[in-house]
VOGU-3710 file (C-alpha; in Angstrom, 3 decimals, decimal comma):
1> mdlfgvlhld> 105,325/129,096/124,880  104,832/130,644/128,136  103,321/127,356/129,448  106,823/125,649/129,020  108,615/128,650/130,713  106,169/128,254/133,532  106,493/124,451/133,818  110,137/124,897/133,498  110,232/122,619/130,422  112,169/124,790/128,094
11> elshglanlp> 115,512/123,296/129,237  114,177/119,909/128,828  112,896/120,337/125,460  116,294/121,723/124,242  118,130/118,724/125,901  115,714/116,336/124,274  116,194/118,002/120,918  120,018/117,724/121,092  119,614/114,028/122,173  121,943/111,804/119,965
21> mfpyfdmahy> 120,207/108,876/118,747  123,579/106,847/118,035  124,297/104,328/119,249  121,988/103,470/122,182  118,526/104,514/120,884  119,452/103,113/117,488  120,351/99,763/119,044  117,104/99,657/120,878  115,192/100,434/117,556  117,027/97,591/115,862
31> ivsimslreq> 116,495/95,207/118,746  112,573/95,904/119,056  112,316/95,763/115,217  113,863/92,424/114,922  112,091/90,978/117,938  108,842/91,930/115,990  110,064/90,124/113,076  110,904/86,965/115,140  107,545/86,979/116,613  105,842/86,949/112,993
41> pgalqvsrvs> 104,245/83,763/112,082  106,670/81,357/110,210  109,637/83,983/110,660  111,600/81,458/113,040  111,166/78,578/110,425  112,265/81,011/107,626  115,436/81,720/109,678  116,557/78,009/109,866  115,931/77,292/106,091  117,209/80,433/104,722
51> placwfssml> 119,213/82,724/107,015  120,014/85,300/104,061  115,953/85,866/103,632  115,691/86,453/107,558  118,745/88,835/107,279  117,153/90,637/104,447  113,834/90,850/106,254  115,490/92,216/109,390  117,311/95,085/107,382  114,012/96,045/105,955
61> fcfggavlsa> 112,454/96,067/109,608  115,371/98,365/110,539  115,722/100,678/107,591  112,575/100,165/105,724  111,604/104,037/106,559  114,680/105,134/105,098  114,326/103,019/101,975  110,672/103,894/101,256  111,431/107,584/101,649  114,369/107,175/99,269
71> imlaepvvap> 112,135/105,682/96,806  109,598/108,498/97,096  112,341/111,147/96,766  113,977/109,410/93,706  117,060/108,899/95,712  119,228/105,698/95,727  117,368/102,960/97,528  120,757/101,475/98,655  121,745/104,743/100,201  120,403/103,756/103,735
81> lsnstsvlia> 122,744/100,837/103,743  125,738/102,863/103,046  126,361/103,458/106,662  128,382/100,250/107,374  128,421/100,952/111,029  124,681/100,995/111,348  124,318/97,830/109,270  126,960/96,033/110,972  125,259/96,708/114,426  121,835/95,748/113,156
91> siiwylvfyc> 123,342/92,372/111,473  125,025/91,470/114,974  121,717/92,205/116,675  119,987/90,063/114,058  122,089/87,028/114,567  122,030/87,461/118,547  118,297/87,539/118,461  117,757/84,582/116,073  120,959/82,259/116,734  122,156/82,933/120,214
101> pmdlvyccaa> 122,712/80,108/122,129  119,961/79,065/124,654  118,132/81,962/123,108  119,421/83,890/125,915  119,301/87,714/124,164  115,871/87,305/123,060  114,467/85,733/126,253  116,267/88,677/128,330  115,025/91,233/125,911  111,486/89,929/126,030
111> llplrlllsg> 111,384/90,554/129,891  108,779/93,199/130,502  110,821/95,833/132,502  113,752/95,601/129,617  111,147/95,557/126,887  109,379/98,748/128,176  112,667/100,538/128,059  113,620/99,291/124,714  110,146/100,092/123,442  110,188/103,553/124,998
121> mkevtrtwkv> 113,825/104,378/123,456  112,502/103,172/120,053  109,635/105,414/120,255  112,013/108,397/120,776  113,838/107,403/117,498  110,301/107,550/115,853  110,097/111,470/116,825  113,571/112,002/114,990  112,593/109,758/111,918  109,416/111,639/111,407
131> lggvtqahgk> 111,086/115,232/111,827  113,795/114,026/109,625  111,658/113,039/106,824  109,652/116,191/106,905  112,765/118,509/107,101  114,177/116,496/104,373  111,123/117,196/102,160  110,905/120,611/103,048  114,408/121,248/102,006  113,261/120,212/98,255
141> ykdsllvmia> 109,683/121,092/98,401  109,397/124,263/100,159  105,560/124,660/100,414  104,174/121,170/99,580  102,586/120,243/102,751  101,332/117,010/101,187  104,748/116,060/100,238  106,465/116,767/103,696  103,596/114,711/105,487  104,110/111,767/103,023
151> igwakgaggg> 107,804/111,586/103,460  107,724/112,207/107,152  105,166/109,212/107,310  107,163/106,978/105,050  110,166/107,644/107,202  108,676/107,104/110,551  106,619/104,064/109,506  108,148/102,633/106,422  108,778/99,271/107,977  105,104/98,653/108,278
161> lisnfeqlvr> 104,052/100,493/105,010  106,268/97,997/102,969  105,285/94,939/105,197  103,791/93,299/102,098  107,180/93,352/100,324  108,933/92,275/103,217  106,580/89,054/103,631  107,459/88,354/100,176  111,025/87,747/101,022  109,842/85,303/103,452
171> gvwkpetnel> 107,623/83,651/101,032  104,232/84,788/102,393  101,691/86,843/100,355  99,015/88,278/102,540  97,565/91,483/100,541  94,791/91,828/103,209  97,386/92,924/105,616  98,160/96,067/103,828  98,595/98,997/106,234  96,560/101,258/104,080
181> lkmsyptkit> 93,498/98,766/104,529  93,744/98,498/108,217  96,268/100,718/109,812  97,848/99,759/113,146  98,760/102,114/115,851  102,319/102,930/115,170  101,179/103,817/111,339  98,381/106,069/112,865  100,316/107,788/115,331  103,289/108,511/112,937
191> ligavlfalq> 100,960/109,952/110,308  99,475/112,354/113,021  103,006/113,267/114,032  104,008/113,775/110,245  100,936/116,115/110,024  102,023/118,035/113,113  105,672/118,494/112,210  104,542/119,585/108,743  102,402/122,221/109,951  104,878/123,457/112,222
201> qthylplqkh> 107,454/123,578/109,414  105,470/125,528/107,226  104,225/127,820/110,376  100,733/126,862/110,461  101,152/125,693/113,859  102,313/128,391/116,265  104,875/126,264/118,290  108,451/125,766/118,329  110,025/122,718/116,979  111,741/121,668/120,294
211> hlmlvytvfi> 108,672/122,028/122,231  106,555/120,026/119,877  109,123/117,290/119,873  109,033/117,103/123,745  105,143/116,970/123,609  105,034/114,195/120,898  107,598/112,190/122,327  106,282/112,139/125,819  102,839/111,259/124,379  103,906/108,337/122,312
221> vvnksrmmlt> 106,288/107,129/124,983  103,605/107,229/127,687  100,830/105,813/125,355  103,115/102,799/124,298  103,981/102,180/127,747  100,335/102,096/128,869  99,353/99,691/125,836  102,204/97,246/126,950  101,350/97,297/130,669  97,665/96,762/130,085
231> gsstspfani> 97,893/94,687/127,204  95,526/96,645/125,069  96,084/97,085/121,262  93,276/99,769/121,107  94,216/103,067/119,731  93,438/106,218/122,079  91,950/107,845/119,024  89,516/104,922/118,340  86,194/106,995/119,718  87,292/110,094/117,492
241> esaiyktlft> 88,093/107,884/114,584  84,786/106,053/114,859  82,811/109,448/115,255  84,569/110,857/112,139  83,994/107,590/110,053  80,239/107,361/110,864  79,796/111,166/110,184  81,861/111,493/106,973  82,415/108,307/105,181  79,138/105,861/105,929
251> ghspyaaltd> 76,972/107,941/103,460  73,091/107,872/103,908  70,613/105,657/102,131  66,704/106,012/102,436  66,589/102,092/102,307  69,262/101,650/104,824  66,713/100,555/107,312  65,114/97,960/104,952  68,620/96,079/104,561  67,579/93,231/106,871
261> evkkscidng> 64,072/92,828/105,306  65,707/92,993/101,533  68,225/90,209/102,723  65,507/88,100/104,344  63,232/88,186/101,392  66,209/87,543/98,926  66,963/84,189/101,383  63,398/83,214/101,265  63,091/83,524/97,232  66,333/81,642/96,949
271> atngstsatk> 65,079/78,904/99,055  61,644/78,858/97,165  63,497/78,850/93,881  65,709/76,009/94,905  63,001/73,846/96,215  61,106/74,599/93,113  64,043/73,650/90,763  64,529/70,379/92,973  60,649/69,393/92,519  61,083/70,223/88,815
281> esddkgatgk> 64,192/68,207/88,530  62,786/65,214/90,421  59,677/65,352/87,968  62,062/65,278/85,173  63,842/62,294/86,377  60,533/60,367/87,003  59,380/60,839/83,572  62,615/59,854/81,991  62,643/56,721/84,309  59,118/56,014/82,896
291> httgspvkek> 60,287/56,291/79,262  63,221/54,206/80,055  61,055/51,404/81,690  58,703/51,327/78,513  61,180/51,225/75,947  62,293/47,454/76,424  58,640/46,259/76,309  58,153/48,020/72,895  61,559/46,560/71,735  60,002/43,079/72,597
301> svslkakees> 56,872/43,404/70,795  58,551/44,461/67,544  60,856/41,581/67,761  58,050/39,151/68,164  56,286/40,718/65,205  59,056/40,262/63,039  59,674/36,577/63,978  56,034/35,882/63,312  56,195/37,437/59,962  59,332/35,413/59,107
311> enaetnckkt> 57,797/31,892/60,101  54,702/32,794/58,170  57,010/33,472/55,060  58,957/30,298/55,477  55,709/28,146/55,852  54,112/29,737/52,585  57,416/28,718/50,824  57,087/25,165/51,811  53,501/25,130/50,749  54,478/26,225/47,445
321> n> 57,019/23,704/46,715
//
């Protein structure tokens, strides 16, 4: 684009595209991912009870995107773990975050300036993961835009998409936290990136790859830093999402305005029916009580009559004799 040439950003975009992720950016990704696992409710207790389950959950946080994309492409699921160096580095970081004496590693990494730096480096790796997934899918399915988006999304946000499975490893089952039901910001921004890179890969987006990488990376890094500094978890696309949802997915019913009145009438009818049934039940109980009270008197009169008849019969027998 001419704009990149005017702003002298062409060299910067090329330098970013050729930036190696291993080992520093990958290490930042492992640190932030394992720290987010530690901050999950109950994760610290699991690390003390079952270190193996904690380690396995950490590996899913670190390599979840590669595992999910491998499943979708019918590749070996253990292939992402075949890189022994990466697994070893991630395992060392896992041990230091959870079991370092005096919690020095976690406390230092949790300091805001250092965490800002690590989170920004992790966001840079997101760009490479999304682009790698889209490129990998494009190599197998040339013109399948949907497959490229799905694989790029899975590779960039796989840790969140398989969070329910990771929770099962720790003995937690919360289906209501499914990312498809309520997507978090990282899942949303990864999906947007997958769409953009897939459109660029199929030449529907007239933008060079390294230029798109620069724009996307700067946006996600700056926005992530803003969210951390302000303590906000609101997506920058919240207003757009709300407008699209209200326009396309809420539907329209001619009785929508009567919803409150209908609910109120239903509540009133329920209360009336409840009071009526309670009155009827009390009446039934009263009638039953009266019947129960009269039964002993009737039985007593019957017994007295039978006694008188027996005495009369005995008297007649004596007179006869």
